[in-house]
C-alpha positions in Angstrom: 17.4 -17.8 -10.9 20.3 -18.2 -8.5 20.5 -21.1 -6.0 19.1 -20.5 -2.5 18.3 -22.2 0.7 14.7 -22.8 1.7 13.4 -22.9 5.3 9.9 -23.2 6.6 9.2 -21.6 10.0 6.4 -22.8 12.3 6.5 -19.8 14.6 7.3 -16.1 14.3 10.3 -16.6 16.5 11.7 -19.2 14.2 11.0 -17.0 11.2 13.0 -14.0 12.5 15.8 -16.3 13.7 16.1 -17.6 10.1 16.4 -14.1 8.7 19.6 -12.2 8.5 21.3 -8.9 9.1 21.0 -7.8 5.5 18.4 -8.2 2.8 20.7 -10.3 0.7 20.9 -12.9 3.5 17.3 -13.9 3.5 13.8 -12.8 2.5 10.3 -13.7 3.6 8.2 -16.0 1.3 4.4 -15.8 1.7 2.3 -15.8 -1.4 5.4 -15.3 -3.6 3.5 -13.5 -6.3 6.1 -10.6 -6.4 9.2 -12.1 -4.9 9.5 -15.1 -7.2 9.4 -12.7 -10.2 12.1 -10.5 -8.7 14.3 -13.5 -8.2 13.7 -14.9 -11.7 14.7 -11.5 -13.1 17.8 -11.4 -10.8 16.7 -8.1 -9.3 17.0 -9.7 -5.8 19.0 -12.8 -5.0 18.6 -13.8 -1.3 20.7 -16.7 0.0 17.7 -18.1 1.8 13.9 -17.9 1.6 12.0 -18.2 4.8 8.5 -19.5 4.3 6.0 -18.1 6.8 2.8 -19.6 5.4 2.9 -22.4 8.1 2.7 -19.9 11.0 -0.9 -20.3 12.1 -0.9 -17.1 14.1 -0.3 -15.1 11.0 -3.5 -16.3 9.3 -7.1 -15.3 9.7 -9.1 -12.2 10.8 -10.4 -11.7 14.3 -11.8 -9.0 16.6 -9.8 -8.1 19.7 -11.1 -7.1 23.1 -10.0 -3.5 22.4 -12.4 -3.5 19.4 -9.5 -3.5 16.9 -9.8 -5.9 14.0 -6.6 -7.9 13.6 -5.8 -9.2 10.1 -3.0 -11.8 9.9 -0.3 -10.8 7.5 -0.5 -14.2 5.7 -4.2 -13.9 5.2 -4.8 -14.0 1.4 -6.5 -11.2 -0.4 -9.5 -13.4 -1.3 -9.9 -14.4 2.4 -10.0 -10.7 3.2 -12.6 -10.1 0.6 -14.8 -13.0 1.8 -14.5 -12.3 5.5 -17.7 -11.1 7.2 -15.9 -9.1 9.9 -13.9 -7.2 7.3 -17.0 -6.3 5.3 -17.5 -3.1 7.4 -14.3 -1.7 6.0 -15.7 -0.8 2.6 -12.7 1.1 1.2 -10.4 -1.7 2.1 -12.6 -4.4 0.5 -13.0 -2.3 -2.6 -9.3 -2.0 -2.9 -8.7 -5.7 -2.4 -11.4 -6.8 -4.9 -9.7 -4.9 -7.7 -6.3 -6.5 -7.3 -5.3 -8.9 -10.1 -7.5 -11.9 -10.7 -9.2 -14.4 -8.4 -6.3 -16.7 -8.9 -3.8 -14.0 -7.8 -6.0 -13.0 -4.8 -6.1 -16.7 -3.8 -2.2 -16.7 -3.5 -1.2 -13.1 -2.7 -1.2 -12.1 1.0 -2.2 -8.9 2.8 1.3 -8.5 4.2 2.9 -9.2 0.9 0.7 -6.5 -0.8 1.9 -4.0 1.8 5.6 -4.9 1.5 5.9 -5.5 -2.3 8.6 -3.7 -4.2 7.9 -0.9 -6.7 6.8 -1.8 -10.2 9.1 0.9 -11.7 10.6 -0.6 -14.9 14.0 0.9 -14.2 14.1 -0.9 -10.9 12.9 -4.1 -12.4 15.5 -3.8 -15.2 18.3 -3.7 -12.6 19.0 0.0 -12.3 18.3 0.1 -8.5 15.5 1.5 -6.5 16.5 5.1 -7.4 16.9 4.2 -11.1 20.4 5.7 -11.7 23.1 5.2 -14.2 26.6 6.7 -13.6 25.1 8.6 -10.7 22.4 10.3 -12.7 18.7 9.5 -12.4 17.2 8.0 -15.5 13.6 9.0 -14.7 13.3 12.8 -15.3 14.6 12.6 -18.8 13.5 9.1 -19.6 10.2 7.2 -19.9 8.3 8.3 -16.8 4.7 7.8 -17.9 3.8 5.9 -14.7 6.0 7.6 -12.2 5.3 10.0 -9.3 3.5 13.3 -9.5 3.7 14.0 -5.8 6.8 13.7 -3.5 8.9 13.6 -6.7 11.6 16.1 -5.8 14.0 13.2 -6.1 16.0 11.1 -5.8 12.9 8.7 -5.7 10.4 8.8 -8.5 8.7 5.4 -8.4 5.2 5.0 -7.1 4.2 2.9 -4.0 2.7 -0.2 -5.5 0.4 -1.4 -2.7 -3.3 -1.2 -3.4 -4.3 -1.8 0.2 -2.0 0.7 1.9 -4.0 3.9 1.0 -7.2 2.4 2.4 -5.5 1.2 5.6 -4.0 4.7 6.2 -7.4 6.3 5.6 -8.8 4.1 8.5 -5.8 5.0 10.7 -4.6 1.4 10.8 -1.4 0.2 12.5 1.0 -2.6 11.5 2.3 -5.1 14.1 6.0 -5.8 13.5 8.0 -8.6 15.2 11.8 -8.8 15.4 14.5 -10.7 17.3 14.5 -8.2 20.1 10.9 -7.1 20.5 7.5 -6.5 19.0 6.4 -3.0 17.9 3.4 -1.3 16.3 3.8 1.4 13.7 1.1 3.5 12.1 0.5 2.5 8.5 1.1 6.1 7.6 4.6 6.0 9.1 5.5 2.5 7.7 6.2 3.9 4.3 9.3 6.2 3.7 10.9 7.8 0.8 14.4 6.5 0.3 17.2 9.0 0.1 20.0 6.8 -1.0 20.5 3.5 -2.9 20.3 0.7 -0.4 17.6 2.4 1.6 14.2 0.7 1.7 10.8 2.2 1.1 9.4 0.5 4.3 10.1 0.9 8.0 11.2 -2.7 8.3 14.5 -4.2 9.2 15.9 -7.3 7.3 15.2 -9.5 10.4 11.7 -8.3 11.1 8.3 -9.4 9.8 4.9 -7.8 9.7 2.6 -10.1 11.7 -0.8 -8.3 11.7 -2.7 -5.3 10.5 -4.7 -3.6 13.2 -7.8 -1.6 12.2 -9.8 0.6 14.6 -13.6 0.1 14.6 -15.2 1.5 11.5 -18.7 2.1 12.9 -20.0 5.4 11.7 -17.3 5.9 9.1 -18.3 6.5 5.5 -15.5 5.2 3.2 -14.7 4.3 -0.4 -11.8 3.6 -2.7 -11.8 4.6 -6.3 -9.2 3.4 -8.8 -8.3 4.5 -12.3 -6.9 1.7 -14.6 -5.8 1.9 -18.2 -7.7 -1.4 -18.7 -10.0 -3.4 -16.5 -8.3 -6.8 -16.4 -5.0 -7.6 -14.6 -3.8 -4.0 -14.7 -1.9 -1.8 -12.1 -3.8 1.4 -11.2 -2.7 4.7 -12.6 -4.1 6.5 -9.6 -6.3 5.7 -6.6 -8.0 7.5 -3.8 -9.2 6.1 -0.5 -11.5 8.2 1.7 -12.8 7.8 5.2 -15.3 10.4 6.5 -17.0 11.0 9.8 -20.2 13.0 9.7 -22.0 15.4 12.0 -25.4 15.4 10.5 -25.0 16.2 6.9 -21.6 17.8 7.4 -18.1 16.3 7.4 -16.6 16.5 10.9 -13.3 14.7 10.1 -11.8 13.3 6.9 -8.8 11.2 5.9 -8.0 11.2 2.2 -5.1 9.2 0.8 -3.9 8.9 -2.8 -2.2 5.8 -4.1 0.1 5.0 -7.1 1.0 8.7 -7.5 3.9 9.1 -5.1 6.8 7.0 -3.6 4.6 6.5 -0.5 0.8 6.4 -0.1 0.1 10.2 -0.1 -2.2 11.6 2.5 -3.6 14.9 1.5 -4.3 17.4 4.4 -5.3 20.0 1.7 -8.1 17.8 0.5 -9.2 16.9 4.0 -9.3 20.6 5.0 -11.4 21.3 1.9 -14.1 18.9 3.2 -14.3 19.5 7.0 -17.3 21.5 8.0 -18.9 21.1 4.5 -21.8 19.2 3.1 -20.8 16.7 0.5 -21.8 17.8 -3.0 -20.4 17.7 -6.5 -18.8 21.1 -5.9 -17.2 20.3 -2.5 -15.9 16.9 -3.9 -14.5 18.7 -6.9 -12.8 21.3 -4.6 -11.3 18.5 -2.5 -10.0 16.9 -5.7 -8.4 20.1 -6.8 -6.8 20.6 -3.4 -5.4 17.0 -3.5 -3.3 17.8 -6.5 -2.5 21.4 -5.8 1.1 20.5 -5.1 1.5 17.9 -7.9 4.4 18.3 -10.3 4.4 16.5 -13.6 7.4 14.9 -15.1 7.9 15.0 -18.9 5.5 12.2 -19.6 3.0 11.8 -16.7 1.1 15.1 -16.6 -2.1 13.2 -17.4 -1.9 11.5 -13.9 -2.8 14.8 -12.2 -6.2 14.8 -13.7 -6.7 11.1 -12.9 -5.8 11.7 -9.3 -8.1 14.7 -9.1 -11.0 12.6 -10.5 -10.2 9.7 -8.2 -10.5 11.8 -5.1 -13.8 13.4 -6.2 -15.4 10.1 -7.1 -14.2 8.4 -3.9 -15.7 11.2 -1.8 -19.1 11.0 -3.7 -19.1 7.2 -3.4 -18.4 7.3 0.3 -21.1 9.9 0.9 -23.7 7.9 -1.1 -23.1 4.4 0.1 -20.1 4.3 2.4 -21.7 4.1 5.8 -21.1 0.8 7.8 
């Protein structure tokens, strides 16, 4: 690991003042469960780490007067799982409960999970976010077992690693972002972007900005669920996930938001699957049709065709779970 400066901010204003104009100048340290590994492997080498764990405003979960639930970005995953106010967001809690181990959830933060870097082994081996060598992508002809099946026209083939992002997008959440000039809110769905060139980021975040809160609209009357497919149960990254949020009119779906995770460079919302549900009664057949629609545009690489079936099943099972027990 290379030498670096360490600074601990007490306010969000101090934090952004300690950050720099480029990602190499400084990086935010919260739980550190991903950043420290990246630094040890020399994938990133910031000159300064800015600790934000002492900023009290970034911790905790509280209801706002506008009925939005505000989750501080430095809130740990275990604090999220244990919070009574967050319990109504079933798909989000299901997503959080399955992350890592209890020890990891006690350290990792909500904001860190949303902003973590891809787990692509080419990126982690130092070939860059777009995994190139001599100007050519290594992924299409290389080992791509865990890479994207959607949004994979290139040059990005990695999968978005956040386990919480798909659920937040399903609920229509927003992220509060603070920078040296102003504060802004960005829809969680728009926060993730597919990079087009090396040096681009996969998040709508400038080097001198931080995520301060996650803002969730009221979930009353929403049936929701998250379903994950893992290769093994313990301490494993998902192969495919689906988060579903449904609004019902009687026994029929009046509105649906269906978001796939770990199958594309961004959390992948599926309007095709949503359209397959609206106006329908939930059944095995309609859930299966939505699963089929969700992967109708999927394209397998040489070694990851199996993920198409996993994603199809994840969508179907998330829908059925939401219909059976997802009302809050």
